Every structure is written in C-alpha cells, then in structure tokens.
C-alpha positions as CSV (number, residue, x, y, z in Angstrom):
1,R,140.5,72.6,104.7
2,L,142.4,72.7,101.4
3,R,139.7,70.6,99.7
4,K,137.1,73.1,100.8
5,M,139.3,76.0,99.6
6,E,139.7,74.4,96.2
7,R,136.0,73.6,95.9
8,H,135.1,77.2,96.6
9,A,138.2,78.9,95.3
10,L,136.5,81.5,93.1
11,F,133.9,82.4,95.8
12,I,136.6,82.8,98.5
13,F,139.0,84.7,96.2
14,E,136.2,87.3,95.4
15,D,134.6,87.5,98.9
16,E,136.6,89.8,101.2
17,T,135.2,88.4,104.4
18,S,136.2,84.8,103.4
19,R,139.6,86.0,102.2
20,A,140.3,87.7,105.5
21,K,139.9,84.4,107.4
22,L,142.9,82.8,105.5
23,S,146.4,82.8,106.6
24,S,149.1,84.3,104.3
25,A,150.1,80.8,103.3
26,E,146.5,79.7,102.6
27,L,146.0,82.9,100.5
28,K,149.1,82.3,98.5
29,Y,148.0,78.7,97.9
30,L,144.6,79.9,96.8
31,E,146.1,82.4,94.3
32,D,148.4,79.7,92.9
33,Y,145.5,77.3,92.6
34,N,143.3,79.8,90.8
35,N,146.1,80.6,88.4
36,A,146.7,76.9,87.8
37,V,143.1,76.2,87.0
38,H,142.9,79.2,84.8
39,E,146.0,78.2,82.8
40,H,144.7,74.6,82.6
41,L,141.4,75.7,81.1
42,K,142.8,78.5,78.9
43,G,144.0,76.1,76.2
44,V,140.5,74.7,75.8
45,L,138.6,77.9,76.3
46,D,140.6,79.8,73.7
47,E,139.3,77.4,71.1
48,L,135.6,78.3,71.8
49,P,133.7,81.3,70.5
50,E,134.3,84.5,72.4
51,H,131.1,84.5,74.5
52,Y,131.8,80.9,75.7
53,R,135.3,81.5,77.0
54,S,134.5,82.1,80.6
55,H,134.9,79.3,83.0
56,V,132.8,81.2,85.6
57,V,129.7,82.1,83.5
58,Q,127.3,79.6,82.0
59,Q,125.6,80.6,78.7
60,I,122.0,79.5,78.9
61,G,120.0,81.6,76.4
62,N,120.7,82.2,72.8
63,D,123.6,84.5,71.7
64,D,121.4,87.7,71.9
65,D,120.0,87.1,75.3
66,D,122.6,88.2,78.0
67,D,120.0,88.1,80.7
68,K,120.1,84.3,80.8
69,D,123.8,84.0,81.7
70,Q,124.4,82.7,85.3
71,S,127.4,82.3,87.5
72,M,129.0,78.9,87.8
73,K,131.0,79.8,91.0
74,P,130.0,77.2,93.6
75,E,129.2,79.0,96.9
76,P,129.5,77.2,100.3
77,N,126.3,76.3,102.2
78,M,126.5,78.8,105.0
79,D,123.4,77.3,106.8
80,G,124.9,73.8,106.9
81,F,126.1,72.1,110.0
82,V,129.8,71.8,110.9
83,F,131.1,69.0,113.1
84,F,134.5,69.1,114.8
85,R,136.3,67.2,117.4
86,I,138.6,68.7,119.9
87,R,141.6,66.4,120.6
88,E,142.4,67.5,124.1
89,D,140.4,69.1,127.0
90,V,140.3,72.9,126.5
91,G,137.9,73.6,129.2
92,N,134.7,75.6,128.3
93,F,134.8,76.5,124.6
94,L,132.3,78.4,122.5
95,P,133.1,78.5,118.7
96,G,133.4,81.9,117.2
97,G,134.0,83.5,120.6
98,A,130.2,83.6,121.3
C-alpha cells in the first residue's frame, strides 16, 4: 500500500476523494513523503532556469509556448484489475459494500 501511495503521491495529495480514503497515519506519511521529495529535488531544481523548476510540469514546447506544458503527475489506472486474498473465512463478502 505504501508503494502505491508513494508512486501516486502527488495525485492522491491533490485528489480529495483519494485523500479521504487514507487513515490519519497514512495522510501524515504522505505529507512527509511529499515534503521529503520536494526538499530532495529543490537543490537541483533551484539551479535550473525559472520555467524548468517544477517537478510536476514537463516543458515540451519552446519558451514562448505555454500550451505545450503537460503534467508529470502519474495517475493510477482506475480501470485496472485488483486481486486480493482473504486470509480467513469471512462469509459472503462483496468489495466496496456492493
């Protein structure tokens, strides 16, 4: 679970629905993780020209073409399959309360 949170940290942090699914401990971990990544990258990014300093926006076009910028925030595949195993008999169970 932590690996998925770290992989999609920026998406989860900005998506209110995803954030609401986290426990208070997970939310604290995610905040600390985002701060650590930002501080780690800050030293490198501060050395770049102003318009290249974001670690969440990719510059694609020339300097005058703002329409070519695109987000580098990885989003989870919400249409992918998820497999899980239940370790003990819980009777009839439908994920998500369906």
